[in-house]
C-alpha angles and dihedrals in degrees: 000000000000111000122199141147099242120022108203119202107205128034097213123121095287093048092048094048089051087064090058095048091045091048090058086061092046092249118147120228136200122189130209122197133167090217119085095238138034121263104070114214090351090067102029104038111022113007091152096047114112118237118204106183103066109114114253091011112092085188132000131168114243092239091050090051089057090050091051092049091049089051091048094053097040094097089062095054102219122195124235135207102189131181091028130104124224106244118162136021130191137162125246128211091272093057092252124137119246111201122190124194128216088263094052099256109150125213130185127201140144090229134041122196115195108207096157099140108211091351116228106354143176132187118268105245123209118239096252121147116249090005093140090060090067100041107124087006097082102318117092130168096196131043107217101162120019090202086073086071098046111137092001134122105247129190116195123192125199145072104228135090095277094055092045096046094048091046090056093044097048092044090059097087098300109093123041091226133005125197121185115202121192129172092220135046093234128065132221095212133100112298092236091055091046090053092050090053092048091050091050091050092049090050090051093243094122136023111241115198115181134177084033140100138194111258102169145024126208139183145113105266092326136042115283103159145356128221117225128192121212119206092234108015101047126222131345136169124243119194110233140169090193138021117197113188106195103189096143133253130298103227124210127180092216116191091351087075088070096055095093092250122148105256132189119187096335092314129104118244114233140179110247092218090078106343092252119155126227087274109078111239095023116100131181125206137173127017093341094070134069137200136146109300094013116170118195097223130131088230091059091048090056090054092048091050091052094055093039095060091051088058092043091055091054090049093050095041106027093166097051125090113235112218117188111234122192121229088215088067103034103027119217094283089063089065100048 
């Protein structure tokens, strides 16, 4: 039985930052994640993707952000149960939660913080015949390392931020040729990213194909070309070493959905006073939660974690006075 003060489900950025904020209050944390390493999506899905909205970092790679967070929380010595999925929770006679993973590992804590991001997720796959034959043989749904595409002909499908950002990144001296295919003429991504793509297309540095979608994949054992269908002009063939359909992730709460929490559209309802759920002692922060005005940003998750641990402290130590201490005065070592 692993005993801790705050049991954190999800070792992504919000879960990791919770360790830091809890550490300042001398609360111990243990993290559970189904992935084999900390970092969540930042490590597993897009470690080389640049992030631009982290304070004091004009640009930082997602994987580097994970490394910095791990460095930041190292003084507080958190525990990790990695490669295991949180399955069942129950209460014991002392009003503590007992959480068991899919591998039978048991954890005990008075407070649970769910920081599971999108929950259990899988890429949304396009309805293209024989697509599975080319998965990992030229068709990828996630870009983990852009160097994998160096000198290659790459076709990207999608109209959101991920498709736009990777188009810009790979076109900057990485891929030999980049083609962006989108079924509409307008894009859902950030206006600045849209403008960058338009500028690259106008300069002839990428091929931009709109009002069009990929309808077929061909090759002998590995991808050699994709067939695209234009709404007005019909079908044509584009040579490609790789096709990356970036249509987002299909999120699922998994076992968390059976924990008697109030859920709206695959997200957990919380009270914005402290981001507690309808079950006292269980909190939810980051992309997994929902409330009026919710923004799914790492920055917002950091804020939610900060307020959540203040509430958690009062729940764990109801008779203690909580006095806010500033790291600028005490430094981190003063909180260990």
